[in-house]
Wavefront OBJ file of the C-alpha trace (Angstrom):
o trace
v 53.833 7.698 48.292
v 52.890 8.352 44.687
v 49.237 9.291 44.304
v 47.543 8.929 40.948
v 44.194 10.459 40.082
v 42.334 9.749 36.865
v 39.632 12.142 35.675
v 37.026 10.125 33.757
v 35.689 6.701 34.731
v 34.918 5.375 31.269
v 36.217 2.613 28.993
v 39.797 3.865 29.218
v 40.112 5.328 32.698
v 38.471 2.526 34.667
v 40.343 -0.532 33.318
v 43.706 1.288 32.992
v 43.661 2.519 36.578
v 42.478 -0.867 37.881
v 45.493 -2.557 36.288
v 47.917 0.122 37.542
v 46.507 -0.383 41.063
v 46.878 -4.161 40.758
v 50.459 -4.011 39.495
v 51.617 -1.167 41.767
v 50.317 -1.935 45.282
v 52.362 0.942 46.757
v 50.578 3.544 44.617
v 47.191 4.961 45.610
v 44.942 5.216 42.570
v 41.686 7.189 42.576
v 39.300 7.362 39.616
v 37.045 10.419 39.726
v 34.028 11.349 37.648
v 31.219 13.891 38.017
v 28.655 11.207 37.132
v 27.393 9.755 40.424
v 25.581 6.794 38.776
v 28.805 5.812 37.014
v 30.926 5.996 40.189
v 28.228 4.105 42.130
v 28.388 1.373 39.479
v 32.184 1.131 39.798
v 31.712 0.703 43.550
v 29.055 -1.990 43.102
v 29.019 -5.613 41.979
v 27.659 -4.558 38.580
v 30.461 -2.589 36.897
v 29.351 -0.007 34.305
v 31.294 -1.681 31.499
v 31.596 -5.298 30.399
v 35.156 -6.367 29.756
v 36.478 -9.920 30.264
v 38.732 -10.077 33.369
v 37.896 -6.566 34.606
v 35.686 -7.727 37.480
v 38.445 -9.760 39.119
v 41.012 -6.949 38.893
v 38.654 -4.339 40.350
v 37.492 -6.605 43.180
v 41.053 -7.419 44.184
v 42.156 -3.769 44.501
v 39.013 -1.801 45.301
v 39.178 -0.365 48.815
v 42.876 -1.303 49.132
v 44.670 1.071 46.778
v 41.967 1.626 44.137
v 39.120 4.037 44.847
v 36.242 5.507 42.839
v 34.915 8.898 43.891
v 32.833 11.892 42.802
v 34.956 14.219 44.951
v 36.917 15.337 41.911
v 38.634 18.422 43.286
v 39.897 16.840 46.513
v 41.632 13.955 44.745
v 43.012 16.115 41.930
v 44.545 18.445 44.541
v 46.186 15.519 46.368
v 47.598 13.674 43.341
v 51.145 13.833 41.960
v 50.169 12.369 38.598
v 46.808 13.201 37.006
v 45.543 11.173 34.064
v 42.908 12.965 32.029
v 40.609 10.469 30.353
v 37.590 12.561 29.415
v 35.605 12.401 26.186
v 36.893 14.051 23.044
v 33.775 13.754 20.880
v 33.497 14.932 17.299
v 32.081 18.447 17.089
v 28.454 18.507 15.947
v 28.327 22.230 15.209
v 30.523 25.243 14.584
v 34.000 25.299 13.052
v 35.096 21.817 11.971
v 31.685 20.215 12.693
v 31.606 16.555 11.723
v 35.404 16.278 11.766
v 37.201 18.224 14.482
v 37.460 16.971 18.047
v 35.448 18.876 20.636
v 37.895 19.745 23.404
v 35.332 21.336 25.750
v 35.683 18.603 28.379
v 39.449 18.602 28.148
v 39.626 22.336 28.597
v 37.323 22.362 31.610
v 39.400 19.553 33.179
v 42.580 21.610 32.656
v 41.014 24.729 34.174
v 39.799 22.743 37.169
v 43.304 21.275 37.693
v 44.737 24.818 37.634
v 42.101 25.997 40.111
v 42.590 23.357 42.787
v 46.312 22.486 42.561
v 48.596 23.507 45.404
v 51.629 21.420 44.410
v 53.514 20.495 41.210
v 51.657 18.071 38.926
v 52.346 15.761 36.040
v 49.275 15.900 33.779
v 48.909 12.932 31.437
v 46.750 12.957 28.292
v 45.084 9.567 28.213
v 42.128 10.296 25.920
v 42.740 10.271 22.197
v 43.349 13.902 21.359
v 44.249 15.826 18.243
v 47.910 16.703 17.727
v 48.896 19.871 19.614
v 46.242 19.470 22.329
v 49.067 19.282 24.861
v 50.145 22.754 23.816
v 46.664 24.155 24.472
v 46.470 22.398 27.845
v 49.941 23.658 28.738
v 48.902 27.237 27.992
v 45.830 26.996 30.209
v 47.845 25.529 33.080
v 50.836 27.875 32.838
v 48.687 30.995 32.489
v 46.822 29.999 35.655
v 49.766 28.442 37.449
v 50.140 30.576 40.599
v 53.775 29.463 40.688
v 53.002 25.747 40.404
v 54.937 23.710 37.847
v 53.043 21.473 35.441
v 54.488 18.928 33.056
v 52.234 17.646 30.295
v 52.743 14.122 28.990
v 50.974 12.260 26.206
v 50.360 8.589 27.039
v 47.793 7.373 24.504
v 45.931 4.120 25.105
v 46.059 1.273 22.623
v 43.311 -0.920 24.055
v 41.064 -3.147 22.016
v 37.663 -3.700 23.555
v 37.042 -7.303 24.473
v 40.761 -7.760 25.243
v 41.458 -4.534 27.180
v 42.697 -6.234 30.362
v 44.984 -8.540 28.398
v 46.238 -5.518 26.407
v 47.001 -3.705 29.668
v 48.764 -6.707 31.223
v 50.882 -7.364 28.130
v 50.968 -4.282 25.922
v 52.755 -4.280 22.548
v 54.137 -0.936 23.648
v 53.568 1.849 26.137
v 54.086 5.234 24.544
v 55.058 8.282 26.602
v 55.644 11.650 24.961
v 56.987 14.655 26.824
v 58.803 17.934 26.443
v 62.482 17.658 25.550
v 63.569 19.716 28.569
v 65.168 18.521 31.838
v 61.788 18.863 33.621
v 60.007 17.132 30.745
v 62.435 14.209 30.804
v 62.054 13.908 34.574
v 58.257 13.721 34.212
v 58.566 11.074 31.474
v 60.847 9.080 33.778
v 58.327 9.302 36.657
v 55.536 7.846 34.499
v 57.922 5.289 33.025
v 58.655 4.025 36.532
v 54.941 3.356 37.107
v 54.663 1.158 33.991
v 58.048 -0.483 34.625
v 56.427 -2.389 37.532
v 55.160 -4.861 34.931
v 56.046 -3.738 31.396
v 59.515 -4.702 30.069
v 61.813 -1.702 29.579
v 62.157 -2.259 25.815
v 58.397 -1.930 25.377
v 58.216 1.536 26.917
v 58.808 3.993 24.079
v 59.525 7.643 24.810
v 59.084 10.351 22.172
v 58.406 14.048 21.922
v 54.876 15.222 22.696
v 53.681 15.597 19.116
v 54.964 12.193 18.016
v 53.054 10.496 20.837
v 49.823 12.348 20.041
v 50.075 11.654 16.304
v 51.117 7.998 16.769
v 47.748 7.205 18.319
v 45.748 8.708 15.434
v 48.085 7.134 12.885
v 47.858 3.653 14.476
v 44.056 3.695 14.371
v 44.033 5.088 10.841
v 46.367 2.291 9.641
v 44.197 -0.395 11.283
v 40.971 1.016 9.848
v 42.651 1.326 6.449
v 43.438 -2.413 6.475
v 39.772 -3.206 7.137
v 38.597 -0.835 4.385
v 41.188 -2.336 2.021
v 39.968 -5.909 2.506
v 36.335 -4.738 2.352
v 37.011 -2.975 -0.952
v 38.500 -6.236 -2.254
v 35.444 -8.163 -0.961
v 33.195 -6.235 -3.368
v 35.501 -7.176 -6.238
v 35.537 -10.822 -5.076
v 31.749 -10.984 -5.309
v 31.845 -9.494 -8.799
v 34.483 -11.930 -10.053
v 33.729 -15.159 -8.153
v 36.872 -14.957 -6.003
v 36.702 -15.843 -2.289
v 37.832 -13.003 -0.006
v 38.882 -15.412 2.773
v 41.270 -17.165 0.397
v 42.564 -13.862 -0.986
v 43.097 -12.402 2.508
v 44.870 -15.581 3.654
v 47.219 -15.488 0.667
v 47.927 -11.776 1.121
v 48.415 -12.117 4.894
v 51.031 -14.846 4.398
v 53.397 -12.137 3.159
v 55.468 -11.354 6.252
v 55.566 -7.674 5.285
v 51.750 -7.522 5.465
v 50.787 -10.113 8.104
v 47.357 -11.661 8.743
v 45.750 -9.338 11.299
v 42.799 -7.057 10.496
v 42.172 -8.715 7.137
v 38.727 -10.151 7.865
v 36.123 -8.825 5.457
v 32.933 -7.774 7.215
v 29.948 -5.465 7.110
v 32.274 -2.661 8.250
v 34.241 -1.398 11.245
v 32.717 0.281 14.284
v 33.840 1.286 17.755
v 34.424 4.612 19.398
v 37.818 5.370 17.873
v 38.408 4.474 14.253
v 36.032 6.866 12.542
v 36.548 9.619 15.097
v 40.343 9.450 14.897
v 40.426 9.403 11.098
v 38.058 12.396 10.913
v 40.376 14.119 13.328
v 43.373 13.288 11.164
v 41.491 14.604 8.116
v 40.702 17.865 9.901
v 44.295 18.356 11.069
v 45.543 17.721 7.501
v 43.063 20.266 6.125
v 44.064 22.844 8.737
v 47.707 22.356 7.807
v 47.065 22.857 4.095
v 47.362 19.187 3.115
v 44.129 18.446 1.185
v 45.627 15.481 -0.716
v 46.558 13.747 2.534
v 43.130 14.550 3.982
v 41.385 13.012 0.952
v 43.481 9.863 1.197
v 42.273 9.190 4.752
v 38.708 10.290 3.992
v 38.487 7.418 1.528
v 38.963 4.887 4.361
v 35.712 6.095 5.928
v 33.939 6.298 2.561
v 34.679 2.616 1.851
v 33.398 1.725 5.316
v 30.111 3.534 4.665
v 29.912 1.969 1.200
v 30.327 -1.524 2.681
v 27.349 -1.017 5.010
v 25.067 0.320 2.280
v 26.227 -2.466 -0.064
v 25.164 -5.005 2.573
v 21.713 -3.416 2.937
v 21.330 -3.364 -0.849
v 22.146 -7.067 -1.040
v 19.457 -7.793 1.549
v 16.788 -5.736 -0.189
v 17.696 -6.813 -3.752
v 17.725 -10.522 -2.791
v 14.259 -10.348 -1.300
v 12.453 -9.283 -4.485
v 13.638 -5.694 -4.077
v 11.558 -4.925 -1.003
v 11.640 -5.721 2.701
v 8.539 -3.651 3.412
v 6.528 -5.378 6.152
v 8.926 -8.335 6.213
v 10.434 -9.532 9.474
v 14.233 -9.388 9.430
v 16.150 -10.915 12.348
v 19.314 -9.072 13.344
v 21.746 -11.243 15.284
v 24.283 -9.087 17.083
v 24.206 -5.337 17.661
v 27.530 -4.646 19.447
v 30.322 -3.513 17.116
v 32.270 -6.697 17.862
v 32.034 -9.774 20.065
v 32.905 -9.821 23.779
v 31.802 -6.258 24.412
v 28.472 -4.586 25.054
v 29.724 -1.449 23.273
v 27.568 -0.178 20.411
v 29.396 3.039 19.564
v 29.500 3.476 15.760
v 28.488 -0.174 15.322
v 27.698 -1.020 11.676
v 24.425 -2.519 12.953
v 23.036 1.010 13.420
v 23.427 1.922 9.738
v 22.234 -1.496 8.550
v 19.096 -1.229 10.709
v 18.469 2.324 9.478
v 18.762 1.089 5.892
v 16.261 -1.719 6.506
v 13.903 0.559 8.446
v 14.059 2.992 5.522
v 12.495 0.245 3.414
v 9.865 -0.366 6.151
v 11.197 -3.705 7.437
v 10.079 -5.128 10.785
v 13.295 -5.803 12.715
v 13.794 -8.249 15.564
v 17.173 -7.858 17.291
v 19.060 -10.202 19.605
v 22.440 -9.427 21.202
v 23.698 -11.223 24.325
v 25.168 -8.058 25.867
v 23.181 -5.046 24.618
v 19.973 -3.866 26.293
v 16.803 -2.830 24.517
v 17.116 0.658 25.965
v 20.598 1.026 24.456
v 19.491 -0.253 21.034
v 16.483 2.074 20.849
v 18.651 5.005 21.937
v 21.308 4.207 19.328
v 18.720 4.014 16.548
v 17.162 7.337 17.599
v 20.418 9.267 17.879
v 22.045 11.572 15.342
v 25.525 10.724 13.995
v 27.950 11.995 16.655
v 25.579 12.521 19.578
v 26.550 9.260 21.321
v 29.867 10.760 22.377
v 28.395 13.807 24.119
v 27.109 13.713 27.718
v 23.613 12.335 28.231
v 22.063 15.650 29.191
v 23.259 17.211 25.920
v 21.893 14.386 23.785
v 18.482 14.837 22.230
v 15.839 13.141 24.343
v 14.843 9.928 22.631
v 11.710 10.193 20.558
v 9.283 7.322 20.979
v 10.962 4.003 20.338
v 10.894 2.606 16.818
v 7.631 0.690 16.476
v 9.146 -1.582 13.797
v 11.973 -2.687 16.138
v 11.627 -5.378 18.781
v 14.494 -6.554 20.972
v 14.387 -10.161 22.182
v 16.664 -12.232 24.407
v 17.032 -15.326 22.277
v 18.209 -15.984 18.712
v 15.366 -18.434 18.040
v 12.765 -15.884 19.108
v 14.372 -13.268 16.844
v 14.334 -15.563 13.802
v 10.869 -17.082 14.320
v 8.659 -16.222 11.333
v 11.418 -14.089 9.772
v 12.030 -13.795 6.022
v 15.752 -13.134 6.489
v 18.524 -13.245 9.096
v 21.375 -10.701 9.219
v 24.426 -11.661 11.310
v 26.078 -8.388 12.301
v 28.318 -9.335 15.270
v 30.638 -12.344 15.363
v 29.467 -13.709 18.733
v 30.669 -17.310 19.098
v 27.174 -18.540 19.956
v 25.950 -17.664 16.449
v 28.296 -20.304 14.990
v 26.639 -23.117 16.931
v 22.930 -22.260 16.620
v 20.569 -24.988 15.416
v 20.086 -23.597 11.913
v 17.770 -26.457 10.934
v 15.409 -25.366 13.723
v 15.730 -21.743 12.588
v 15.013 -22.707 8.960
v 11.920 -24.702 9.933
v 10.445 -21.674 11.722
v 11.162 -19.099 9.004
v 9.202 -17.888 5.966
v 10.391 -19.407 2.690
v 12.515 -18.714 0.775
v 14.677 -18.259 3.902
v 17.693 -15.953 3.603
v 20.847 -15.620 5.706
v 23.077 -12.568 5.205
v 26.336 -13.202 7.029
v 28.005 -9.848 7.675
v 30.886 -11.458 9.590
v 31.616 -14.628 7.595
v 31.231 -16.871 10.646
v 28.789 -19.538 9.432
v 29.363 -22.589 7.245
v 27.555 -21.417 4.112
v 27.664 -24.843 2.427
v 25.915 -26.489 5.395
v 23.239 -23.793 5.463
v 22.634 -24.191 1.735
v 22.125 -27.925 2.293
v 19.437 -27.083 4.852
v 17.749 -24.912 2.229
v 18.846 -21.347 3.032
v 19.795 -18.812 0.391
v 23.082 -17.522 1.798
v 24.992 -14.299 1.186
v 28.478 -14.134 2.737
v 30.552 -11.003 2.248
v 33.215 -11.415 -0.441
v 32.313 -15.054 -1.176
v 31.112 -16.542 -4.485
v 27.421 -15.714 -4.825
v 24.476 -18.112 -4.766
v 22.897 -18.552 -8.199
v 19.915 -16.723 -6.674
v 22.032 -13.581 -6.058
v 24.043 -13.677 -9.285
v 21.910 -11.291 -11.329
v 20.928 -9.044 -8.448
v 22.470 -5.561 -8.552
v 25.236 -5.117 -5.935
v 24.104 -1.543 -5.394
v 20.440 -0.610 -5.702
l 1 2 3 4 5 6 7 8 9 10 11 12 13 14 15 16 17 18 19 20 21 22 23 24 25 26 27 28 29 30 31 32 33 34 35 36 37 38 39 40 41 42 43 44 45 46 47 48 49 50 51 52 53 54 55 56 57 58 59 60 61 62 63 64 65 66 67 68 69 70 71 72 73 74 75 76 77 78 79 80 81 82 83 84 85 86 87 88 89 90 91 92 93 94 95 96 97 98 99 100 101 102 103 104 105 106 107 108 109 110 111 112 113 114 115 116 117 118 119 120 121 122 123 124 125 126 127 128 129 130 131 132 133 134 135 136 137 138 139 140 141 142 143 144 145 146 147 148 149 150 151 152 153 154 155 156 157 158 159 160 161 162 163 164 165 166 167 168 169 170 171 172 173 174 175 176 177 178 179 180 181 182 183 184 185 186 187 188 189 190 191 192 193 194 195 196 197 198 199 200 201 202 203 204 205 206 207 208 209 210 211 212 213 214 215 216 217 218 219 220 221 222 223 224 225 226 227 228 229 230 231 232 233 234 235 236 237 238 239 240 241 242 243 244 245 246 247 248 249 250 251 252 253 254 255 256 257 258 259 260 261 262 263 264 265 266 267 268 269 270 271 272 273 274 275 276 277 278 279 280 281 282 283 284 285 286 287 288 289 290 291 292 293 294 295 296 297 298 299 300 301 302 303 304 305 306 307 308 309 310 311 312 313 314 315 316 317 318 319 320 321 322 323 324 325 326 327 328 329 330 331 332 333 334 335 336 337 338 339 340 341 342 343 344 345 346 347 348 349 350 351 352 353 354 355 356 357 358 359 360 361 362 363 364 365 366 367 368 369 370 371 372 373 374 375 376 377 378 379 380 381 382 383 384 385 386 387 388 389 390 391 392 393 394 395 396 397 398 399 400 401 402 403 404 405 406 407 408 409 410 411 412 413 414 415 416 417 418 419 420 421 422 423 424 425 426 427 428 429 430 431 432 433 434 435 436 437 438 439 440 441 442 443 444 445 446 447 448 449 450 451 452 453 454 455 456 457 458 459 460 461 462 463 464 465 466 467 468 469 470 471 472 473 474 475 476 477 478 479 480
């Protein structure tokens, strides 16, 4: 019987292993993590992450061939295939701080595998890792091997939050990279057979180790670059009176370009895009390729520019100050259908407004007050490091209140900022919102989800990213 163990019960490990267990009833799958609260949550009715469809999959397999445990060493020792899905945060200090990936957790996982293993293992990189990580892991394992054979594979995940279960059921591709040796090919074949239970053969791509590692970073960099490209164009649209939705539609009709990832917005977020591009930048710099590094750096620069441009629009529109004014923030997660707030543009927008002494009232259907206050109090890359290494939260921001209803958030507000494209924000009673706001009443749509013409009829002054500007906004500076 094949036994799979996954180290790390987070956004990647949990859902991926649940789907493998569902699709491969003959394989025993154990997800291990040193965090007892996290494992307890996986074993409860309240899973630690919100992902449509995940609940059903976990409930069907849990206790049958899917288990969650804190007994890391026991299950690692028993497994034939070990997935490593631990954090690879951006370093906050030392060499490469602010760019390089911190491989501390990876290294300690590798050393632990070497310590407890008594039989041959296939070790699979599941976290996003910098190119050549496999080589480092291989060295640790072979130098501590005690005669045990290890094969390292790279099997990066390509999940999008909000559709992770769907992405796992019907992936565009499964990528497996391994050594080009007889043992390496055999290991690749063993992992291929697991996925072949439900993924068509032609969608399982096998490559060498480095190609698999780099493909993950490159895929995320290309996606983020598309968003930064359309966001750069959105600034030009506002300056010229063009409509970014029309431009993006026309551009996306070209079959060589396609329509996906061409929605202008307040910026991209999520745990991967920025981190992976910074990683790519660092690897380019280390390999003496500064021009390539600068090219990818620009993708992040445009993303930061888009967020500060949005804040400047808000402040400039409201007589150049939001000091003491109530601003409602609708949506805090980095996108709809997830409670994830990692690198969400809402953090930077809120910081910008708080910097001008605004009073902020936030509503998001999936994000808790505790999470929002923690995100606003945290330094740039701290979110990705374990809780006990994060700075303890200072007192919560006095100017921030978190409410559980959009109408409560907007009551008495001078302006409304829509920062996540939750479906419910499209169908709110904007007349009711307008009636309860200070006048002039402003709406700043950071996701282009509302009908601006309808809102203008009600009486709102509306700013939509990349759309022709209200007469009110015409003479306002785009950047303060």
